[in-house]
All heavy atoms as an XYZ file, in Angstrom:
752
protein
N       0.843     -1.174     -0.001
C      -0.018      0.003     -0.006
C       0.890      1.237      0.021
O       1.912      1.247      0.664
C      -0.922     -0.033      1.207
C      -1.977      0.999      1.159
S      -3.467      0.730      2.105
C      -3.046     -0.382      3.393
N       0.476      2.269     -0.730
C       1.271      3.482     -0.864
C       0.454      4.692     -0.412
O      -0.774      4.690     -0.428
C       1.695      3.673     -2.316
O       2.553      2.651     -2.721
N       1.177      5.734     -0.048
C       0.567      7.003      0.307
C       0.590      7.915     -0.899
O       1.597      8.016     -1.594
C       1.311      7.670      1.465
C       0.798      9.023      1.932
C      -0.606      8.874      2.536
C       1.745      9.659      2.915
N      -0.546      8.560     -1.187
C      -0.679      9.435     -2.351
C      -1.143     10.816     -1.952
O      -1.931     10.993     -1.011
C      -1.696      8.855     -3.329
C      -1.246      7.615     -4.003
C      -1.509      6.388     -3.446
C      -0.556      7.679     -5.220
C      -1.073      5.203     -4.088
C      -0.124      6.535     -5.846
C      -0.393      5.292     -5.274
N      -0.697     11.813     -2.710
C      -1.235     13.171     -2.661
C      -2.026     13.338     -3.933
O      -1.554     13.019     -5.036
C      -0.116     14.198     -2.610
N      -3.269     13.770     -3.794
C      -4.129     13.993     -4.945
C      -4.587     15.439     -4.894
O      -5.048     15.955     -3.870
C      -5.392     13.051     -4.878
C      -6.356     13.398     -5.993
C      -4.993     11.599     -4.900
N      -4.428     16.116     -6.029
C      -4.805     17.511     -6.129
C      -5.591     17.724     -7.414
O      -5.403     17.011     -8.388
C      -3.554     18.398     -6.125
O      -3.922     19.776     -6.152
N      -6.470     18.699     -7.412
C      -7.275     18.950     -8.610
C      -7.716     20.388     -8.711
O      -7.742     21.122     -7.731
C      -8.502     18.033     -8.674
C      -9.467     18.261     -7.518
C     -10.455     19.191     -7.602
C      -9.354     17.501     -6.365
C     -11.373     19.373     -6.562
C     -10.219     17.694     -5.291
C     -11.247     18.638     -5.396
N      -8.000     20.778     -9.963
C      -8.604     22.089    -10.259
C      -9.742     21.818    -11.249
O      -9.517     21.136    -12.266
C      -7.600     23.078    -10.897
C      -8.287     24.359    -11.288
C      -6.456     23.344     -9.945
N     -10.912     22.287    -10.949
C     -12.063     22.141    -11.839
C     -12.404     23.476    -12.487
O     -12.415     24.494    -11.794
C     -13.273     21.604    -11.084
C     -13.092     20.262    -10.367
C     -14.387     19.898     -9.649
C     -12.725     19.185    -11.349
N     -12.687     23.442    -13.757
C     -13.143     24.645    -14.462
C     -14.488     25.066    -13.920
O     -15.307     24.241    -13.523
C     -13.256     24.419    -15.960
C     -11.937     24.497    -16.684
C     -12.148     24.552    -18.173
O     -13.080     23.904    -18.690
O     -11.357     25.200    -18.839
N     -14.734     26.384    -13.909
C     -16.040     26.892    -13.511
C     -17.076     26.457    -14.546
O     -16.755     26.156    -15.699
C     -16.017     28.414    -13.434
C     -15.310     28.903    -12.194
O     -15.261     28.172    -11.184
O     -14.788     30.053    -12.242
N     -18.296     26.454    -14.133
C     -19.401     26.100    -15.019
C     -20.644     25.825    -14.204
O     -20.582     25.706    -12.979
N     -21.757     25.702    -14.875
C     -23.031     25.481    -14.196
C     -23.051     24.207    -13.389
O     -23.730     24.109    -12.362
C     -24.162     25.483    -15.209
N     -22.262     23.219    -13.829
C     -22.249     21.916    -13.144
C     -21.053     21.761    -12.202
O     -20.730     20.639    -11.788
C     -22.282     20.773    -14.155
C     -21.065     20.759    -15.045
O     -20.346     21.797    -15.122
O     -20.788     19.720    -15.662
N     -20.368     22.857    -11.862
C     -19.172     22.773    -11.023
C     -19.441     22.037     -9.704
O     -18.675     21.151     -9.328
C     -18.675     24.200    -10.695
C     -17.463     24.183     -9.777
C     -16.183     24.096    -10.285
C     -17.623     24.223     -8.396
C     -15.061     24.057     -9.444
C     -16.520     24.196     -7.554
C     -15.253     24.100     -8.068
O     -14.167     24.042     -7.250
N     -20.541     22.384     -9.013
C     -20.826     21.779     -7.702
C     -21.030     20.259     -7.843
O     -20.552     19.496     -7.006
C     -22.052     22.436     -7.059
N     -21.719     19.857     -8.870
C     -21.982     18.438     -9.072
C     -20.678     17.696     -9.420
O     -20.431     16.593     -8.935
C     -23.003     18.210    -10.176
N     -19.828     18.294    -10.256
C     -18.571     17.661    -10.631
C     -17.664     17.573     -9.395
O     -16.968     16.581     -9.178
C     -17.865     18.434    -11.753
C     -18.532     18.201    -13.122
C     -17.782     18.831    -14.247
N     -17.804     20.286    -14.131
C     -16.726     21.045    -14.083
N     -15.518     20.538    -14.142
N     -16.837     22.358    -13.980
N     -17.622     18.619     -8.593
C     -16.808     18.649     -7.395
C     -17.277     17.560     -6.424
O     -16.462     16.799     -5.900
C     -16.860     20.029     -6.711
C     -15.986     20.130     -5.517
N     -16.393     19.739     -4.260
C     -14.699     20.516     -5.393
C     -15.369     19.926     -3.397
N     -14.343     20.394     -4.084
N     -18.575     17.458     -6.201
C     -19.123     16.445     -5.294
C     -18.790     15.021     -5.799
O     -18.376     14.161     -5.015
C     -20.629     16.617     -5.139
N     -18.921     14.814     -7.120
C     -18.608     13.494     -7.686
C     -17.154     13.157     -7.557
O     -16.765     12.024     -7.277
C     -19.035     13.446     -9.140
N     -16.273     14.157     -7.728
C     -14.827     13.931     -7.602
C     -14.442     13.588     -6.160
O     -13.649     12.680     -5.928
C     -14.060     15.153     -8.105
C     -12.569     15.028     -8.164
C     -12.139     13.851     -9.043
C     -11.950     16.320     -8.696
N     -15.020     14.293     -5.194
C     -14.743     13.985     -3.786
C     -15.173     12.568     -3.460
O     -14.444     11.824     -2.809
C     -15.460     15.016     -2.880
C     -15.439     14.570     -1.422
C     -14.817     16.401     -3.030
N     -16.351     12.162     -3.907
C     -16.817     10.791     -3.653
C     -15.859      9.782     -4.308
O     -15.500      8.783     -3.726
C     -18.271     10.617     -4.169
C     -18.652      9.120     -4.180
C     -19.236     11.397     -3.318
N     -15.432     10.057     -5.545
C     -14.540      9.166     -6.257
C     -13.192      9.030     -5.526
O     -12.633      7.940     -5.428
C     -14.298      9.666     -7.688
N     -12.665     10.147     -5.043
C     -11.389     10.102     -4.286
C     -11.565      9.264     -3.005
O     -10.763      8.381     -2.717
C     -10.931     11.519     -3.953
C     -10.468     12.231     -5.232
C      -9.782     11.490     -2.907
C     -10.215     13.726     -5.056
N     -12.621      9.531     -2.261
C     -12.845      8.825     -1.009
C     -13.132      7.342     -1.220
O     -12.717      6.482     -0.455
C     -13.970      9.468     -0.212
C     -13.561     10.856      0.296
C     -14.698     11.623      0.961
O     -15.841     11.205      0.882
O     -14.373     12.663      1.566
N     -13.774      7.011     -2.343
C     -14.070      5.622     -2.700
C     -12.809      4.875     -3.065
O     -12.648      3.685     -2.748
C     -15.104      5.538     -3.835
O     -16.310      6.172     -3.369
C     -15.394      4.109     -4.229
N     -11.887      5.553     -3.772
C     -10.622      4.919     -4.201
C      -9.630      4.725     -3.069
O      -8.674      3.940     -3.175
C      -9.997      5.775     -5.294
N      -9.843      5.411     -1.963
C      -8.900      5.329     -0.838
C      -9.119      4.073     -0.041
O     -10.195      3.503      0.019
C      -9.092      6.536      0.090
N      -8.033      3.614      0.621
C      -8.100      2.499      1.557
C      -7.790      3.112      2.916
O      -6.682      3.528      3.212
C      -7.064      1.421      1.221
C      -7.066      0.341      2.286
C      -7.289      0.830     -0.147
N      -8.790      3.248      3.765
C      -8.606      3.829      5.109
C      -8.919      5.296      5.133
O      -9.779      5.784      4.415
N      -8.195      6.016      5.975
C      -8.469      7.411      6.259
C      -8.046      8.303      5.071
O      -7.135      8.005      4.313
C      -7.731      7.866      7.507
C      -8.190      7.082      8.753
C      -7.368      7.425      9.944
O      -6.132      7.271      9.924
O      -7.990      7.851     10.927
N      -8.741      9.449      4.977
C      -8.449     10.459      3.948
C      -8.298     11.800      4.659
O      -9.158     12.203      5.446
C      -9.587     10.549      2.920
C      -9.328     11.659      1.925
C      -9.778      9.212      2.209
N      -7.209     12.499      4.409
C      -6.962     13.839      4.948
C      -7.260     14.834      3.864
O      -6.677     14.770      2.759
C      -5.530     13.962      5.455
C      -5.243     15.292      6.097
C      -5.432     15.633      7.413
C      -4.647     16.428      5.466
N      -5.001     16.914      7.622
C      -4.522     17.420      6.453
C      -4.217     16.702      4.176
C      -3.986     18.663      6.171
C      -3.688     17.971      3.901
C      -3.590     18.941      4.910
N      -8.147     15.818      4.148
C      -8.558     16.775      3.114
C      -8.868     18.156      3.686
O      -9.889     18.730      3.375
C      -9.737     16.220      2.324
S     -11.195     15.885      3.365
N      -7.999     18.672      4.499
C      -8.242     19.980      5.146
C      -8.026     21.161      4.233
O      -8.585     22.216      4.484
C      -7.394     20.092      6.404
C      -7.808     19.188      7.519
C      -6.986     19.388      8.771
O      -6.370     20.426      8.949
O      -6.963     18.442      9.555
N      -7.175     21.034      3.251
C      -6.917     22.164      2.355
C      -7.719     22.023      1.094
O      -8.165     20.932      0.711
C      -5.404     22.291      2.029
O      -5.004     21.118      1.374
C      -4.581     22.523      3.278
N      -7.942     23.121      0.390
C      -8.773     23.111     -0.797
C      -8.134     22.281     -1.926
O      -6.960     22.486     -2.252
C      -8.969     24.534     -1.289
O      -9.511     25.306     -0.231
C      -9.904     24.610     -2.482
N      -8.859     21.358     -2.448
C      -8.447     20.549     -3.631
C      -7.205     19.751     -3.414
O      -6.419     19.530     -4.359
C      -8.296     21.461     -4.841
O      -9.469     22.191     -5.073
N      -6.937     19.250     -2.216
C      -5.766     18.448     -1.930
C      -6.154     17.347     -0.936
O      -6.775     17.637      0.067
C      -4.651     19.319     -1.322
C      -3.396     18.535     -1.017
C      -2.443     18.334     -1.976
C      -3.188     17.986      0.234
C      -1.297     17.619     -1.688
C      -2.047     17.282      0.527
C      -1.088     17.078     -0.453
N      -5.779     16.129     -1.265
C      -6.129     14.981     -0.425
C      -4.890     14.115     -0.190
O      -4.074     13.941     -1.080
C      -7.181     14.090     -1.146
C      -8.548     14.702     -1.180
C      -8.808     15.789     -1.991
C      -9.540     14.228     -0.360
C     -10.088     16.368     -2.029
C     -10.814     14.789     -0.371
C     -11.065     15.847     -1.195
O     -12.305     16.427     -1.216
N      -4.777     13.576      1.018
C      -3.794     12.533      1.323
C      -4.563     11.244      1.583
O      -5.531     11.254      2.346
C      -2.985     12.897      2.585
C      -1.931     13.980      2.444
C      -1.321     14.267      3.805
C      -0.855     13.592      1.459
N      -4.143     10.161      0.949
C      -4.846      8.896      1.108
C      -3.907      7.748      0.793
O      -2.866      7.928      0.180
C      -6.074      8.865      0.166
C      -5.780      9.061     -1.321
C      -5.846      7.716     -2.045
C      -6.780     10.003     -1.901
N      -4.277      6.559      1.228
C      -3.550      5.385      0.893
C      -4.342      4.538     -0.072
O      -5.575      4.581     -0.106
C      -3.222      4.518      2.159
O      -4.426      4.289      2.878
C      -2.224      5.239      3.044
N      -3.639      3.770     -0.922
C      -4.262      2.915     -1.908
C      -3.341      1.784     -2.257
O      -2.117      1.896     -2.149
C      -4.587      3.737     -3.175
O      -5.130      2.907     -4.170
N      -3.920      0.698     -2.711
C      -3.135     -0.437     -3.195
C      -2.862     -0.309     -4.697
O      -2.103     -1.102     -5.265
C      -3.908     -1.771     -2.941
O      -5.180     -1.700     -3.584
C      -4.069     -2.015     -1.439
N      -3.449      0.684     -5.333
C      -3.238      0.935     -6.786
C      -1.916      1.659     -7.024
O      -1.392      2.304     -6.097
C      -4.395      1.750     -7.348
C      -5.785      1.125     -7.223
C      -6.847      2.169     -7.617
C      -5.883     -0.112     -8.092
N      -1.426      1.632     -8.261
C      -0.284      2.483     -8.596
C      -0.821      3.851     -9.046
O      -2.057      4.044     -9.086
C       0.583      1.850     -9.685
C      -0.138      1.614    -10.993
O      -1.201      2.181    -11.249
N       0.438      0.778    -11.839
N       0.040      4.801     -9.334
C      -0.396      6.155     -9.654
C      -1.378      6.216    -10.832
O      -2.455      6.813    -10.721
C       0.808      7.060     -9.934
O       1.604      7.144     -8.790
N      -1.058      5.571    -11.997
C      -2.023      5.588    -13.109
C      -3.330      4.895    -12.761
O      -4.424      5.337    -13.158
C      -1.322      4.869    -14.244
C       0.143      4.988    -13.943
C       0.205      4.956    -12.418
N      -3.279      3.816    -11.997
C      -4.469      3.085    -11.627
C      -5.372      3.925    -10.725
O      -6.600      3.945    -10.871
N      -4.754      4.649     -9.779
C      -5.534      5.492     -8.896
C      -6.126      6.663     -9.656
O      -7.289      7.015     -9.438
C      -4.643      6.003     -7.726
C      -5.328      6.849     -6.677
C      -6.508      6.120     -6.040
C      -4.336      7.238     -5.610
N      -5.341      7.231    -10.551
C      -5.855      8.323    -11.404
C      -7.087      7.861    -12.152
O      -8.097      8.569    -12.182
C      -4.800      8.799    -12.385
C      -5.264      9.955    -13.304
C      -4.411     10.131    -14.509
N      -4.459      8.899    -15.305
C      -3.399      8.411    -15.973
N      -2.235      9.036    -15.967
N      -3.498      7.304    -16.664
N      -7.029      6.696    -12.765
C      -8.173      6.175    -13.524
C      -9.349      5.852    -12.622
O     -10.498      6.073    -13.010
C      -7.741      4.968    -14.348
C      -6.795      5.321    -15.488
C      -7.301      6.458    -16.355
O      -8.469      6.421    -16.815
O      -6.528      7.410    -16.561
N      -9.112      5.320    -11.445
C     -10.208      5.030    -10.510
C     -10.918      6.298    -10.092
O     -12.178      6.338     -9.995
C      -9.648      4.287     -9.267
N     -10.174      7.352     -9.863
C     -10.777      8.627     -9.468
C     -11.481      9.261    -10.659
O     -12.622      9.674    -10.569
C      -9.705      9.567     -8.870
C      -9.195      9.037     -7.544
C     -10.279     11.000     -8.702
C      -7.949      9.736     -7.022
N     -10.787      9.369    -11.787
C     -11.384      9.980    -12.990
C     -12.627      9.227    -13.460
O     -13.571      9.833    -13.935
C     -10.352     10.075    -14.086
N     -12.582      7.911    -13.310
C     -13.740      7.101    -13.757
C     -14.956      7.307    -12.898
O     -16.076      7.086    -13.349
N     -14.776      7.779    -11.650
C     -15.891      8.001    -10.781
C     -16.416      9.437    -10.787
O     -17.357      9.757    -10.073
N     -15.799     10.279    -11.605
C     -16.208     11.687    -11.695
C     -16.369     12.092    -13.154
O     -15.715     11.524    -14.017
C     -15.142     12.567    -11.016
N     -17.195     13.062    -13.391
C     -17.426     13.537    -14.744
C     -16.481     14.704    -15.047
O     -16.889     15.859    -15.159
C     -18.893     13.997    -14.892
C     -19.228     14.404    -16.299
O     -18.538     13.977    -17.241
O     -20.210     15.162    -16.475
N     -15.189     14.386    -15.156
C     -14.172     15.423    -15.428
C     -14.344     15.938    -16.847
O     -14.650     15.203    -17.768
C     -12.781     14.880    -15.228
C     -12.438     14.441    -13.829
C     -10.986     13.933    -13.751
C     -12.645     15.520    -12.810
N     -14.104     17.247    -16.991
C     -14.193     17.875    -18.319
C     -12.802     18.173    -18.862
O     -11.817     18.093    -18.125
C     -15.035     19.139    -18.219
C     -16.469     18.829    -17.831
C     -17.307     20.075    -17.782
O     -16.885     21.183    -18.098
N     -18.583     19.909    -17.411
N     -12.722     18.560    -20.106
C     -11.445     18.792    -20.778
C     -10.539     19.740    -20.016
O      -9.332     19.543    -19.912
C     -11.689     19.309    -22.187
C     -10.447     19.468    -23.022
C     -10.762     19.927    -24.414
C      -9.484     20.049    -25.220
N      -9.743     20.510    -26.564
N     -11.053     20.779    -19.429
C     -10.232     21.779    -18.735
C      -9.925     21.460    -17.280
O      -9.250     22.217    -16.623
N     -10.455     20.356    -16.754
C     -10.181     19.974    -15.362
C      -8.827     19.320    -15.233
O      -8.357     18.653    -16.176
C     -11.247     18.960    -14.869
C     -12.667     19.559    -14.855
O     -12.795     20.798    -14.817
O     -13.632     18.760    -14.903
N      -8.169     19.527    -14.100
C      -6.832     18.965    -13.852
C      -6.898     18.076    -12.633
O      -7.453     18.477    -11.606
C      -5.817     20.086    -13.639
O      -5.819     20.937    -14.776
C      -4.434     19.536    -13.418
N      -6.273     16.911    -12.736
C      -6.182     15.944    -11.638
C      -4.728     15.480    -11.562
O      -4.149     15.058    -12.545
C      -7.098     14.763    -11.890
C      -7.007     13.571    -10.929
C      -7.418     13.952     -9.517
C      -7.857     12.411    -11.447
N      -4.118     15.556    -10.379
C      -2.742     15.100    -10.178
C      -2.710     14.082     -9.067
O      -3.286     14.303     -8.004
C      -1.834     16.311     -9.822
C      -0.413     15.846     -9.527
C      -1.824     17.342    -10.940
N      -2.044     12.975     -9.310
C      -1.879     11.890     -8.309
C      -0.382     11.644     -8.130
O       0.312     11.344     -9.085
C      -2.559     10.595     -8.760
C      -2.294      9.487     -7.788
C      -4.054     10.833     -8.956
N       0.109     11.856     -6.937
C       1.536     11.692     -6.659
C       1.735     10.616     -5.602
O       1.170     10.664     -4.517
C       2.129     12.972     -6.097
C       1.982     14.229     -6.984
C       2.409     15.457     -6.202
C       2.785     14.063     -8.252
N       2.566      9.641     -5.907
C       2.962      8.620     -4.923
C       4.069      9.223     -4.095
O       5.167      9.500     -4.601
C       3.444      7.345     -5.618
C       3.761      6.250     -4.651
O       4.199      6.492     -3.535
N       3.566      5.016     -5.084
N       3.785      9.459     -2.843
C       4.799     10.119     -1.981
C       5.319      9.167     -0.891
O       5.896      9.598      0.092
C       4.266     11.427     -1.364
C       2.984     11.170     -0.519
C       3.970     12.438     -2.459
C       2.500     12.383      0.221
N       5.141      7.879     -1.085
C       5.584      6.891     -0.105
C       7.110      6.882      0.078
O       7.574      6.484      1.141
C       5.130      5.500     -0.515
O       3.724      5.407     -0.417
N       7.860      7.273     -0.895
C       9.293      7.198     -0.827
C       9.942      8.371     -0.138
O      11.118      8.363      0.189
C       9.891      7.082     -2.259
C       9.376      5.870     -3.003
C       9.771      4.537     -2.358
O      10.859      4.425     -1.808
N       8.897      3.577     -2.430
N       9.200      9.424      0.151
C       9.728     10.652      0.720
C       9.410     10.749      2.189
O       8.280     10.554      2.593
C       9.147     11.881     -0.017
O       9.399     11.732     -1.421
C       9.769     13.155      0.451
N      10.409     11.057      3.002
C      10.175     11.129      4.447
C       9.881     12.534      4.964
O       9.179     12.687      5.964
C      11.413     10.580      5.183
C      11.704      9.132      4.902
C      10.720      8.168      5.473
N      10.695      8.295      6.945
C       9.821      7.700      7.697
N       8.883      7.000      7.190
N       9.842      7.852      8.993
N      10.412     13.584      4.361
C      10.279     14.913      4.902
C       8.912     15.519      4.683
O       8.261     15.258      3.697
N       8.435     16.323      5.659
C       7.211     17.053      5.498
C       7.180     18.186      6.542
O       7.919     18.141      7.548
C       5.989     16.171      5.656
C       5.725     15.686      7.037
N       6.357     14.603      7.606
C       4.907     16.160      7.986
C       5.956     14.418      8.835
N       5.049     15.356      9.107
N       6.404     19.185      6.260
C       6.201     20.308      7.179
C       4.740     20.757      7.032
O       4.136     20.595      5.972
C       7.150     21.454      6.850
N       4.199     21.303      8.119
C       2.839     21.785      8.062
C       2.651     22.993      8.968
O       3.468     23.228      9.866
C       1.840     20.697      8.446
O       2.031     20.346      9.808
N       1.624     23.747      8.661
C       1.273     24.889      9.499
C      -0.232     25.028      9.515
O      -0.865     24.995      8.473
C       1.890     26.151      8.944
C       1.567     27.380      9.737
C       2.183     28.604      9.193
N       1.698     29.743      9.923
C       1.980     30.996      9.588
N       2.755     31.245      8.580
N       1.503     31.970     10.304
N      -0.829     25.113     10.676
C      -2.244     25.335     10.792
C      -3.107     24.100     10.497
O      -4.314     24.237     10.254
N      -2.535     22.908     10.590
C      -3.318     21.686     10.372
C      -4.212     21.455     11.574
O      -3.725     21.352     12.689
C      -2.378     20.472     10.145
C      -3.166     19.183     10.032
C      -1.530     20.706      8.886
N      -5.501     21.317     11.353
C      -6.464     21.133     12.443
C      -6.355     19.722     13.049
O      -6.351     19.594     14.262
C      -7.887     21.392     11.962
N      -6.264     18.700     12.223
C      -6.207     17.312     12.707
C      -4.768     16.803     12.536
O      -4.469     15.992     11.672
C      -7.184     16.445     11.963
C      -7.357     15.073     12.608
O      -6.560     14.705     13.516
O      -8.278     14.366     12.209
N      -3.860     17.290     13.400
C      -2.464     16.908     13.309
C      -2.255     15.406     13.542
O      -1.353     14.813     12.938
C      -1.619     17.706     14.304
C      -1.390     19.120     13.843
C      -0.341     19.777     14.740
C      -0.165     21.200     14.241
N       1.224     21.486     13.953
N      -3.085     14.781     14.360
C      -2.918     13.353     14.634
C      -3.140     12.540     13.363
O      -2.342     11.620     13.065
C      -3.871     12.926     15.736
N      -4.205     12.812     12.613
C      -4.468     12.102     11.352
C      -3.384     12.385     10.333
O      -2.870     11.473      9.692
C      -5.843     12.487     10.800
C      -6.164     11.946      9.420
C      -6.043     10.447      9.348
C      -7.567     12.408      8.974
N      -3.006     13.645     10.208
C      -1.955     13.998      9.251
C      -0.680     13.260      9.586
O      -0.016     12.669      8.728
C      -1.709     15.518      9.290
C      -0.791     16.010      8.221
C      -1.232     16.187      6.934
C       0.533     16.274      8.534
C      -0.343     16.616      5.954
C       1.409     16.751      7.564
C       0.963     16.921      6.271
N      -0.301     13.189     10.873
C       0.915     12.490     11.330
C       0.806     10.982     11.047
O       1.763     10.375     10.568
C       1.164     12.769     12.779
C       2.473     12.188     13.315
C       2.726     12.617     14.740
C       4.086     12.221     15.188
N       4.156     10.934     15.855
N      -0.340     10.373     11.337
C      -0.532      8.949     11.094
C      -0.341      8.603      9.610
O       0.287      7.603      9.261
C      -1.934      8.473     11.524
C      -2.057      8.175     12.992
C      -3.295      7.365     13.316
N      -4.540      7.896     12.780
C      -5.269      8.857     13.351
N      -4.871      9.408     14.476
N      -6.415      9.245     12.818
N      -0.883      9.423      8.741
C      -0.718      9.193      7.296
C       0.706      9.378      6.874
O       1.281      8.574      6.114
C      -1.643     10.102      6.486
C      -3.130      9.739      6.581
C      -3.973     10.828      5.986
C      -3.396      8.408      5.901
N       1.410     10.421      7.352
C       2.803     10.652      7.002
C       3.694      9.538      7.497
O       4.665      9.177      6.857
C       3.278     11.997      7.573
C       2.684     13.227      6.912
S       3.182     13.418      5.189
C       1.749     12.850      4.347
N       3.398      8.961      8.655
C       4.216      7.890      9.218
C       4.105      6.581      8.422
O       4.903      5.674      8.648
C       3.857      7.662     10.662
C       4.332      8.791     11.559
C       3.841      8.674     12.995
O       2.963      7.821     13.268
O       4.364      9.414     13.828
N       3.151      6.490      7.523
C       2.997      5.283      6.709
C       4.029      5.224      5.592
O       4.169      4.187      4.941
C       1.580      5.186      6.136
C       0.541      4.961      7.176
C      -0.826      4.877      6.587
O      -1.018      4.300      5.524
N      -1.821      5.456      7.249
N       4.734      6.303      5.351
C       5.731      6.329      4.302
C       6.964      5.512      4.710
O       7.314      5.435      5.870
C       6.131      7.752      3.973
C       4.937      8.534      3.409
C       5.277      9.935      3.062
N       5.638     10.663      4.283
C       6.277     11.810      4.264
N       6.650     12.371      3.170
N       6.597     12.392      5.386
N       7.599      4.928      3.723
C       8.801      4.079      3.977
C      10.068      4.843      3.723
O      10.172      5.648      2.907
C       8.775      2.843      3.093
C       7.506      2.080      3.253
N       7.110      1.471      4.419
C       6.502      1.843      2.367
C       5.949      0.877      4.240
N       5.547      1.106      3.011
């Protein structure tokens, strides 16, 4: 299992709220265990998929449009991190400690 950072930007439009809601559900569905999402359009989660597989699992569960951006980064190999103003530091720390 690997730790991933997922970030996205959705184009404005009449269906923005519906696309955003569908993307959030797709991200949470693709995760295994806890999901950290305190900042706008950024998620930390674990998955058994590789980066392309997780990207497809998330994109397949949301109605992304041509101008929408989705980034999936496997960050399991990196140990360093810093934070400021994190409300749930315990969850953030538990997820960061899963990295090898």
